[in-house]
C-alpha positions in Angstrom: 132.1 111.4 118.6 131.0 111.2 117.1 130.6 110.3 113.9 131.3 113.2 111.6 130.7 112.3 108.6 129.9 112.4 104.5 129.9 114.7 101.6 128.8 112.7 98.6 126.1 113.5 96.3 123.5 114.9 97.1 124.5 115.0 100.7 125.6 118.5 102.1 126.3 119.6 105.5 127.6 117.7 108.3 130.0 114.8 108.5 127.8 113.0 110.6 128.9 114.9 110.0 127.9 115.0 106.6 128.6 116.9 103.6 128.0 117.9 99.8 128.9 116.6 96.5 132.6 117.3 96.0 132.6 116.6 92.4 130.5 119.5 91.7 132.6 122.0 93.8 134.4 124.9 92.1 138.0 123.7 93.0 138.8 120.4 91.4 141.9 118.2 92.3 143.0 115.0 91.0 143.0 113.4 94.4 139.2 114.7 95.0 137.4 112.5 97.8 133.9 111.4 97.2 133.4 111.2 101.1 135.3 111.2 104.4 134.0 110.0 107.7 135.4 109.6 111.3 134.3 106.7 113.3 132.6 107.3 116.8 135.5 107.7 118.8 137.7 109.2 116.2 140.2 106.5 116.1 139.9 106.0 112.4 139.0 107.6 109.2 137.3 106.3 106.2 137.8 108.1 102.7 136.4 107.2 99.3 137.3 108.2 95.8 136.0 106.8 92.5 138.3 103.7 92.7 136.9 102.4 96.2 137.3 103.2 99.7 140.0 103.0 102.6 140.1 102.8 106.3 143.1 104.5 108.1 144.0 104.4 111.9 144.5 107.7 113.7 146.8 106.4 116.7 149.8 108.4 115.7 150.9 111.9 114.7 153.9 110.6 112.8 152.2 108.3 110.3 148.8 107.4 108.9 148.5 103.7 108.9 146.2 102.1 106.3 143.7 99.4 108.0 141.9 98.2 105.0 141.4 99.0 101.3 138.7 98.1 98.8 138.9 99.0 95.2 136.0 96.9 93.9 133.4 99.5 93.9 132.6 103.1 94.2 131.3 103.6 97.8 129.7 106.9 99.1 129.1 105.8 102.6 131.5 103.7 104.8 130.9 104.0 108.6 133.0 101.9 111.0 131.5 101.0 114.2 134.1 102.2 116.7 137.3 100.1 116.4 135.6 96.9 115.5 135.8 95.1 112.2 132.2 95.9 111.3 131.6 98.6 108.5 128.3 99.8 107.1 128.6 100.3 103.3 126.3 102.0 100.6 127.6 102.0 97.0 126.9 104.2 94.0 125.8 101.0 92.1 123.1 100.3 94.7 122.3 103.5 96.6 119.1 101.9 98.2 121.0 98.9 99.7 122.8 98.9 103.0 125.6 96.1 103.4 127.2 95.3 107.0 130.6 93.8 106.3 133.4 92.3 108.4 136.3 93.9 106.6 139.0 91.9 108.0 137.5 88.7 106.7 136.1 90.0 103.6 132.7 88.9 104.4 129.3 90.3 104.4 127.2 89.9 107.4 123.9 91.2 106.0 122.1 93.4 103.4 119.1 95.5 103.5 117.1 97.4 100.8 115.0 100.5 101.3 112.5 102.2 99.1 114.7 105.3 98.1 118.5 106.3 98.2 120.3 106.0 101.4 121.7 109.5 102.4 123.4 108.6 105.6 123.8 105.8 108.2 124.7 106.3 111.8 125.7 103.7 114.4 126.4 103.2 117.9 126.7 99.9 120.1 122.8 99.7 120.3 121.3 101.1 117.4 121.9 101.6 113.6 120.1 104.4 111.9 119.4 104.5 108.1 118.5 108.1 106.9 116.5 108.5 103.6 115.0 111.7 102.3 111.6 111.5 104.1 112.1 108.9 106.7 114.5 107.2 109.2 114.8 103.6 110.1 116.0 102.6 113.5 117.4 99.0 113.6 118.7 97.1 116.6 122.1 96.7 115.7 122.6 93.3 117.1 120.2 91.5 114.9 119.2 94.4 112.5 115.4 94.1 113.2 113.7 97.3 112.4 112.5 98.6 115.7 110.8 101.8 114.6 110.3 103.8 111.5 109.9 107.6 111.5 107.9 108.2 108.5 107.1 111.6 106.6 109.7 113.7 108.1 110.3 117.2 106.4 112.4 116.8 103.3 116.0 116.3 104.4 117.9 115.8 101.0 121.3 116.2 102.6 120.5 113.3 105.0 121.4 115.4 108.0 120.9 113.6 111.3 123.2 112.7 114.2 123.1 109.6 116.6 124.5 109.8 120.1 127.5 107.4 120.6 126.7 107.0 124.2 124.2 104.1 124.4 123.1 105.0 127.9 121.9 108.3 126.4 120.8 106.8 122.8 119.2 109.9 121.2 118.9 110.6 117.5 118.5 114.2 116.3 117.2 115.4 112.8 115.6 118.4 111.3 111.8 118.9 112.2 111.1 121.5 109.6 111.8 122.2 105.9 112.3 126.0 106.4 113.3 126.7 109.9 115.8 125.3 112.2 113.7 123.1 114.4 115.6 120.0 115.9 113.7 116.9 116.7 115.1 114.7 119.4 114.1 111.0 119.5 115.0 108.6 122.1 116.2 105.7 120.1 116.5 103.1 122.9 113.0 103.6 124.1 111.6 104.5 120.8 109.7 107.6 121.7 109.8 111.2 120.7 111.9 113.2 123.2 111.6 116.8 122.6 111.6 119.6 120.0 114.1 122.4 120.2 113.7 125.6 118.2 117.3 125.8 117.5 117.5 128.5 114.8 115.4 130.6 112.6 116.8 129.2 109.4 117.4 125.6 108.0 119.9 123.3 110.1 123.1 122.4 108.4 124.9 120.7 111.2 124.4 118.7 114.3 126.6 116.9 116.6 126.2 115.3 120.1 128.5 115.3 122.9 130.3 112.1 123.9 128.0 111.7 126.8 124.8 112.3 124.8 123.6 115.0 127.1 124.3 117.8 124.8 123.7 118.5 121.3 125.2 121.3 119.0 123.7 123.0 116.1 124.3 125.4 113.3 122.1 126.9 110.5 122.7 127.9 106.9 123.6 131.5 108.1 126.7 130.0 109.6 127.3 132.7 112.1 126.2 131.2 115.4 126.4 127.7 117.0 124.3 126.7 119.8 124.5 124.1 122.4 121.6 122.5 124.0 120.6 120.3 127.0 119.2 117.3 125.3 116.8 116.4 128.2 115.3 119.8 128.9 115.9 121.5 125.6 117.5 124.5 127.6 120.0 126.6 125.5 123.5 126.1 127.4 125.8 128.2 125.0 125.6 130.6 122.1 128.8 130.7 120.2 129.8 133.2 117.5 131.7 132.1 114.6 131.6 135.5 113.1 129.8 139.0 113.1 129.2 139.9 109.7 130.7 137.2 107.6 128.3 134.3 106.9 129.7 131.0 105.9 128.7 127.5 105.1 129.4 125.3 108.0 130.4 121.9 107.1 130.9 120.0 110.3 130.7 120.3 114.2 132.8 118.1 116.6 133.0 117.6 120.3 136.2 116.7 121.9 136.4 113.3 123.6 136.1 115.1 127.0 133.2 117.1 125.9 134.8 120.5 126.8 135.8 121.7 123.4 133.7 122.1 120.4 135.2 122.5 116.8 133.4 124.2 113.8 134.5 124.0 110.0 133.3 125.8 107.3 134.1 127.0 103.7 136.3 129.9 105.2 140.1 129.6 106.0 139.4 129.6 109.7 138.4 126.4 111.9 137.0 127.8 115.3 137.5 125.9 118.5 135.3 126.8 121.6 135.9 125.9 125.2 132.8 125.0 127.1 132.3 125.3 130.9 132.2 122.0 132.6 129.0 122.7 134.7 126.9 125.3 132.7 123.9 127.0 134.5 120.8 125.8 132.6 118.9 128.9 133.5 120.7 131.1 131.1 123.0 131.2 128.1 126.6 130.6 129.1 129.1 132.8 127.0 132.7 131.4 126.9 134.8 133.9 128.9 138.4 134.4 127.9 140.9 132.8 130.1 142.4 134.5 133.3 141.5 138.2 134.0 141.9 139.5 130.6 140.5 142.6 129.0 138.0 140.3 127.3 136.7 138.9 130.7 136.3 142.6 132.1 134.6 143.5 128.8 132.0 140.8 129.1 131.4 141.8 132.9 130.8 145.4 131.9 128.4 144.1 129.1 126.6 141.9 131.7 126.4 145.0 134.1 125.0 147.3 131.4 122.4 144.5 130.0 119.6 146.5 131.2 120.7 149.7 129.4 121.7 148.4 126.0 119.3 147.0 123.3 118.5 143.2 123.9 120.0 142.3 120.3 123.1 144.4 121.1 123.5 142.6 124.4 123.0 139.2 123.0 125.6 139.6 120.5 128.2 141.0 122.8 127.7 138.1 125.3 127.9 135.4 122.6 131.1 133.2 123.2 134.2 133.7 121.1 136.4 131.2 119.7 138.9 130.0 122.3 141.4 128.9 119.5 141.6 128.9 115.8 143.3 127.0 113.1 144.0 128.9 109.9 144.4 126.9 106.7 144.8 127.5 103.0 142.0 125.3 101.9 139.3 128.1 101.8 136.3 127.1 99.5 137.1 123.4 99.7 134.7 121.0 101.6 136.0 119.5 104.7 135.2 117.9 107.9 136.9 118.5 111.2 137.3 116.3 114.3 138.9 116.8 117.7 141.0 113.5 118.6 142.9 112.3 121.5 146.1 111.1 120.1 148.9 109.8 122.2 147.1 111.7 125.1 147.1 115.0 123.5 144.1 116.6 122.0 144.7 117.2 118.1 142.5 119.0 115.6 142.0 116.9 112.3 140.7 118.2 109.0 140.1 116.1 106.0 139.7 118.3 102.9 138.4 117.8 99.4 141.9 118.3 98.1 142.7 114.5 99.3 144.7 115.6 102.4 144.4 115.0 105.9 145.9 117.9 108.2 146.8 117.4 111.9 147.1 120.5 114.1 148.1 121.0 117.8 146.4 123.3 120.1 147.3 125.1 123.1 144.5 124.1 125.9 145.8 126.5 128.5 146.0 129.7 126.6 144.1 129.0 123.2 145.1 131.3 120.4 146.2 129.9 117.0 147.0 126.2 116.6 150.1 124.9 114.7 150.2 122.3 111.8 152.0 119.3 112.8 151.7 117.0 110.0 149.8 116.4 106.6 149.0 113.2 104.9 148.1 112.7 101.3 145.3 110.3 101.5 145.7 108.9 98.0 148.9 107.3 98.8 148.7 103.8 100.2 151.4 101.5 101.7 151.2 97.7 101.9 149.1 96.4 105.0 151.0 94.8 107.7 151.5 91.0 107.4 151.5 90.1 111.0 151.6 91.1 114.4 149.6 94.1 115.5 147.1 95.7 113.2 147.5 99.6 112.7 144.4 100.2 114.9 145.9 98.6 117.8 144.0 95.3 117.6 145.7 92.0 117.0 145.5 89.9 113.8 143.1 87.2 113.6 144.9 84.0 113.7 142.7 82.4 111.0 143.5 85.3 108.4 146.5 86.5 106.7 146.1 90.3 106.3 148.9 90.2 103.6 146.4 88.2 101.6 143.7 90.0 99.5 140.1 89.9 100.9 138.0 87.0 100.2 136.0 87.6 97.0 132.3 87.1 96.9 130.7 84.3 95.0 129.3 84.9 91.5 125.9 86.3 93.1 126.9 89.3 94.6 123.6 89.4 96.6 124.7 86.3 98.7 125.8 87.5 102.3 128.0 85.8 104.7 124.9 84.6 106.7 123.6 83.1 103.5 126.7 81.3 102.8 126.9 79.8 106.3 123.4 78.7 106.0 123.9 77.5 102.3 120.8 79.5 101.5 119.9 81.9 98.6 119.5 85.5 99.7 115.9 85.6 98.1 114.6 83.1 100.6 115.4 85.7 103.4 113.8 88.9 104.3 115.4 91.9 106.4 113.3 90.8 109.5 114.1 87.0 109.6 113.7 86.2 113.0 114.7 82.6 112.7 118.2 83.1 111.9 119.8 84.3 115.0 123.2 82.8 114.2 123.3 85.1 111.3 124.2 88.1 113.4 126.4 86.4 115.7 129.4 88.8 114.9 127.1 91.9 115.1 126.3 90.7 118.7 129.8 90.2 119.7 130.9 93.5 118.2 128.3 95.5 119.9 129.0 94.2 123.4 130.0 97.0 125.9 133.8 97.2 126.5 135.3 97.2 129.9 134.9 100.6 131.5 138.7 101.2 131.4 138.9 100.4 127.8 137.0 102.4 125.1 138.3 100.4 122.2 136.9 96.8 121.0 139.5 94.1 120.4 138.7 92.4 117.1 140.0 89.0 118.0 137.9 88.7 121.0 134.8 90.2 119.5 135.0 88.2 116.2 135.9 84.5 116.7 136.2 82.3 113.7 132.5 81.4 112.9 133.3 77.8 112.2 134.8 77.3 115.7 131.8 78.7 117.4 129.4 76.3 115.5 131.9 73.3 116.1 131.9 73.9 119.8 128.1 73.3 119.9 126.7 69.7 121.0 
């Protein structure tokens, strides 16, 4: 998934969704969030407020288990790499600096500075992308070398971009024009431009890749139509209508883990979920037909048959896919992000809202219709982290670390990274592209190793052995 993720100033739009400044919104709440982001497979949630940021596990419908809490600084970006202990952080105090940390050990692996404010960060197991207002930096995530820089991009003050979570189809998408909805697709693995898709006539506000990385969904600032394209050919596969007359500001798009459903949240009181065909025909736009032999299906067939007699604009509007399911909530006007997550083998819709709550809804995947609220969690409430046994995210505790104890504190020089402490070296002696220090990114390389095919999650203990043990084993 997709990363869905931020809404801190001045970001607005997609949660990797991304988002906009919550503090400037019309509605104010004492529990207002600065940002919220789901990780790539929607197994955890990161949220931040003025006192720090927190990570939660999304493994249960009954409880929201905290994984990690940091209250030492005001963070506006926190991106976790799948279910590993790696998290990319940007703070308001140093908005041009990216830090990659191991949150379980309380250590910093590396930090890099850029020439302007970091607006968003996207990761998969092969690449880490840093988005500035007029450029994007593509890093090799295993050693953080800058592999490619996309310079002089159209002004992108919201930091809108998306990176496929699938390393086999490792594509980066970002706006290609400042006033119309051109979507640029970049092959982040082969470091070459893929294609340009004329997605909308107005500015893009939301982008999301399917889990396979073969489809990309887009929405514009008009907020009425969502389109899905084939990444390789640029062909439009689906045109989905959120509404006929009522425009809206779309905050987020989210594919389900299976890729068959697409959710869309906005500033209205309704979240729309569309059902997509498993194998769409690429020669024409596929509209989403209502299930079974319903009146809606009959109507669509009649419209198709009379297409030659109706004006093109009328036919296109009537054939656009309608929502298969909807969620109605009472947070109209509040900024939010949504995600479709598989929890206990059931597909759930999650909404994180500016009011400081996470809402969890159940869906009827056979008949669609209106979803039901299962649970809501107040994100400002914290419970003590577990002291032993299994971590809330399903990973075993590191034998060398007691999670009941507070995170390790940094040395007096806040710029000293984990790698520098291992090498006993001052940070000013290194650069972002130091090729000689391969050991520095030992844990990054372990975290980005592909998991077994039958398992989508990473095991922290296996992926992050204690650094000193590894070094001691060397002859």
